[in-house]
C-alpha positions in Angstrom: -23.7 -3.3 8.1 -25.1 -2.1 11.1 -27.8 -4.4 11.9 -28.8 -8.0 13.0 -26.0 -10.5 12.8 -26.9 -13.8 10.7 -23.9 -16.2 11.5 -21.4 -16.1 14.1 -17.7 -13.8 12.8 -14.4 -15.6 13.2 -12.0 -13.1 12.2 -11.9 -8.9 13.1 -10.5 -6.9 10.2 -8.7 -3.8 11.9 -7.4 -0.6 9.9 -3.9 0.3 11.9 -1.4 2.5 11.5 0.7 0.1 8.9 -2.1 -1.2 7.7 -4.9 -3.9 7.8 -4.5 -6.2 9.7 -6.9 -9.8 10.5 -6.9 -11.1 14.3 -8.6 -13.7 15.1 -11.6 -12.7 17.9 -9.1 -13.9 21.2 -6.3 -11.6 19.5 -4.3 -14.1 17.1 -2.6 -12.0 14.6 -3.9 -14.1 11.3 -2.9 -11.7 8.2 -1.6 -8.1 7.0 -1.6 -5.8 3.9 0.1 -2.8 4.2 -1.8 0.4 3.3 -1.1 3.6 4.2 -3.9 5.7 5.8 -6.2 2.8 6.1 -9.6 3.5 7.3 -13.2 2.8 7.1 -14.2 -0.7 6.7 -16.6 -3.4 5.5 -16.4 -6.8 4.1 -19.0 -9.1 2.3 -18.2 -12.6 1.0 -15.1 -12.4 -0.9 -14.5 -8.5 -0.8 -13.0 -6.4 2.0 -13.8 -2.5 1.6 -11.0 -0.3 3.1 -11.2 3.8 2.5 -7.9 5.7 3.0 -6.6 9.3 4.4 -6.9 10.3 0.3 -10.8 9.8 -0.1 -9.8 6.6 -2.1 -11.7 3.2 -1.0 -9.4 0.3 -1.8 -11.2 -3.2 -2.7 -9.1 -6.1 -1.6 -9.5 -10.2 -1.6 -10.2 -11.0 2.1 -8.2 -14.3 2.2 -4.8 -13.1 0.5 -5.2 -9.5 1.1 -4.5 -8.3 -2.3 -5.8 -5.3 -3.9 -8.4 -5.7 -6.6 -9.2 -2.6 -7.5 -9.2 1.2 -6.8 -11.7 3.8 -7.0 -12.7 7.6 -5.9 -14.8 8.0 -3.0 -14.8 11.5 -1.3 -13.3 13.6 1.4 -13.9 12.5 5.3 -15.3 8.8 4.5 -15.8 7.7 8.5 -18.2 4.8 7.6 -18.8 2.4 4.8 -21.6 -0.2 4.5 -22.8 -2.9 2.2 -25.7 -4.2 0.8 -26.7 -7.7 2.2 -26.3 -8.8 -1.7 -22.9 -7.1 -2.1 -24.0 -5.4 -5.0 -24.4 -2.1 -3.4 -21.3 0.1 -1.3 -22.3 3.1 0.7 -19.9 5.8 2.1 -20.4 8.3 4.5 -18.3 11.4 3.7 -18.7 13.3 6.9 -16.0 15.7 5.8 -18.8 16.4 2.6 -22.2 16.0 5.0 -23.0 13.7 2.0 -23.1 10.1 1.2 -22.4 8.3 -1.5 -23.8 4.6 -3.0 -22.2 3.5 -5.8 -22.0 -0.3 -7.7 -19.6 -2.4 -5.3 -18.4 -5.0 -8.3 -18.0 -2.2 -11.6 -17.7 0.6 -8.9 -19.7 3.1 -10.9 -21.1 5.6 -8.8 -25.2 5.9 -8.9 -26.1 8.6 -6.6 -24.7 10.7 -4.1 -26.9 12.9 -1.2 -27.0 15.4 1.6 -26.9 14.2 5.4 -26.6 17.1 8.3 -23.9 18.4 9.8 -20.3 16.0 10.1 -22.2 12.8 9.7 -21.0 9.9 12.0 -22.6 6.1 11.1 -24.1 4.2 8.2 -27.3 1.7 9.2 -28.7 -0.5 6.6 -32.4 -2.8 6.9 -34.4 -4.2 3.9 -34.9 -0.5 1.9 -34.2 1.5 4.2 -30.7 3.0 4.9 -30.2 5.4 8.0 -27.4 8.3 8.6 -26.9 9.7 12.3 -26.9 13.4 10.9 -24.3 14.1 13.6 -24.6 18.2 14.7 -27.9 18.6 12.4 -28.9 16.1 15.6 -31.0 14.2 13.5 -31.4 10.9 12.2 -31.8 11.0 8.8 -33.6 7.8 6.3 -32.9 7.3 2.6 -34.2 4.7 -0.2 -31.6 2.1 0.1 -31.6 2.0 -3.9 -31.9 4.8 -5.3 -31.0 7.5 -2.2 -34.0 9.4 -2.1 -34.7 11.3 1.2 -37.2 9.3 2.9 -37.6 12.4 5.9 -35.8 13.1 9.6 -36.5 12.2 12.5 -35.8 14.7 14.9 -33.3 13.9 18.0 -32.6 16.0 21.0 -29.0 16.8 20.3 -26.1 16.3 18.4 -26.6 12.4 16.8 -23.2 9.7 17.4 -24.5 6.8 15.8 -27.7 4.7 15.3 -28.8 1.1 13.9 -31.8 -0.4 13.6 -33.2 -3.7 16.3 -35.7 -5.2 15.2 -39.0 -3.1 14.2 -37.0 -0.1 16.6 -34.3 3.0 14.6 -32.5 3.5 17.8 -29.9 6.7 17.9 -27.2 7.7 20.7 -27.3 11.5 21.1 -25.2 13.9 22.9 -27.1 16.1 25.7 -26.2 19.4 26.4 -24.9 17.9 30.5 -22.6 16.3 28.3 -23.9 13.0 28.7 -25.6 10.5 26.7 -29.8 10.6 25.4 -30.5 6.8 24.4 -34.1 7.3 22.1 -35.4 4.1 20.2 -38.2 5.4 17.9 -40.8 2.3 17.0 -43.6 2.9 14.8 -44.5 6.6 15.5 -43.8 6.1 18.8 -40.2 7.5 21.1 -38.9 6.8 24.2 -35.8 8.1 26.2 -33.4 7.8 28.6 -30.8 9.8 30.0 -27.3 7.2 31.0 -24.5 7.8 32.2 -20.7 9.2 30.0 -21.3 10.8 26.2 -22.3 9.0 23.7 -20.0 6.6 22.0 -21.8 3.6 20.3 -24.8 1.3 19.6 -24.5 -2.4 18.6 -27.7 -4.7 17.7 -27.7 -8.6 17.5 -30.2 -11.6 18.8 -33.1 -9.1 19.4 -31.2 -6.8 22.2 -29.4 -3.4 22.0 -26.2 -2.6 23.4 -25.7 1.3 23.6 -21.7 1.8 24.7 -21.0 5.3 26.7 -17.6 6.9 28.2 -16.8 4.4 30.8 -19.9 2.3 30.4 -21.7 -0.3 28.8 -25.5 -0.9 28.7 -27.5 -4.1 27.6 -31.8 -3.4 26.3 -34.5 -5.1 24.6 -35.1 -3.4 21.2 -38.9 -2.8 22.2 -37.7 -1.1 26.1 -35.0 1.5 26.8 -35.1 0.1 30.9 -31.7 -1.7 31.0 -31.5 -5.2 31.1 -27.4 -5.1 32.4 -24.7 -2.5 33.0 -20.9 -2.6 33.3 -17.6 -0.7 32.8 -16.1 -0.8 29.7 -13.3 0.6 28.6 -12.3 3.7 26.7 -15.2 5.6 24.8 -16.1 3.5 21.8 -17.5 4.5 18.5 -17.4 0.3 17.3 -18.5 -2.3 18.3 -19.1 -6.1 17.1 -19.6 -9.5 17.9 -16.7 -11.9 17.1 -17.3 -15.8 18.1 -18.8 -14.8 20.9 -16.9 -12.4 21.6 -18.2 -8.3 22.4 -15.4 -6.5 20.6 -14.9 -2.2 20.9 -12.8 0.4 19.4 -11.8 3.1 21.5 -10.7 6.0 18.6 -8.7 8.1 22.0 -6.8 5.8 22.8 -7.0 3.7 19.3 -7.4 0.8 20.9 -9.3 -2.4 20.5 -10.6 -4.7 23.4 -12.1 -8.4 23.1 -14.4 -9.6 25.9 -16.2 -13.0 26.5 -18.9 -13.8 28.8 -18.3 -12.9 32.1 -14.9 -11.8 31.7 -12.9 -9.1 31.4 -12.3 -7.0 28.8 -8.8 -8.1 27.1 -6.4 -5.6 25.0 -6.7 -6.6 21.3 -4.4 -4.3 19.6 -2.7 -0.6 19.5 -2.8 2.1 16.9 -6.3 1.2 15.5 -8.3 3.4 13.2 -11.3 1.1 12.6 -12.8 -2.1 12.8 -15.5 -4.7 10.5 -16.1 -8.3 11.6 -16.7 -10.7 8.8 
């Protein structure tokens, strides 16, 4: 899930060239499971879901890392998301411009809907699923139980990421000048701010919004586009998470994951990384 996290995370599950690896937030290897083409990940309770390069989704036990179920998801799975109760699994099919919903326990397919051109990411809050619509330049909203459309929010350019932060829908967009537009859509009102660097990703946590662009990281309150802080960041992150008080970044260009505590330098966790997900 890519919304406000309620409890501290003490493990990191990373898709890597040789499979799925489990790390502590400070970079210690805790476990490994081989999986050819491991990609997008999500975790809930005792189940870890991972998409491979062939459009198949694998379910693993989070403790033993033993595979439990294998089922078809669809072409080009670029993001996975679970409902808070662990009952519904959403898969974003980047190559099919669609979002797929299935029962996370039985793996029964429940719904499919179109969602832009080269969609990039999913975000879930309550009964609403949001999709960063990629090159279509909008955020798509769906009913989380049925995938029925709830509308489209136009954006100023291709949308690379979307998250919910308090009552706001936050999107990170590419501008023609090859820099970034941060957009906060809140109760029908819209705020926006241009940021240096090409768009990376967003993270909402504890009433704060973090926005990563190429080489930079910005912090905001969830109801304002006025930056509270700014610092250097490695690469152009496509995913961020918090784990045991540390901020974790994944840079797909270098295929590396980095960790930083409060006020500390960035530390390399691993190379050959394809995706990350906290527990």
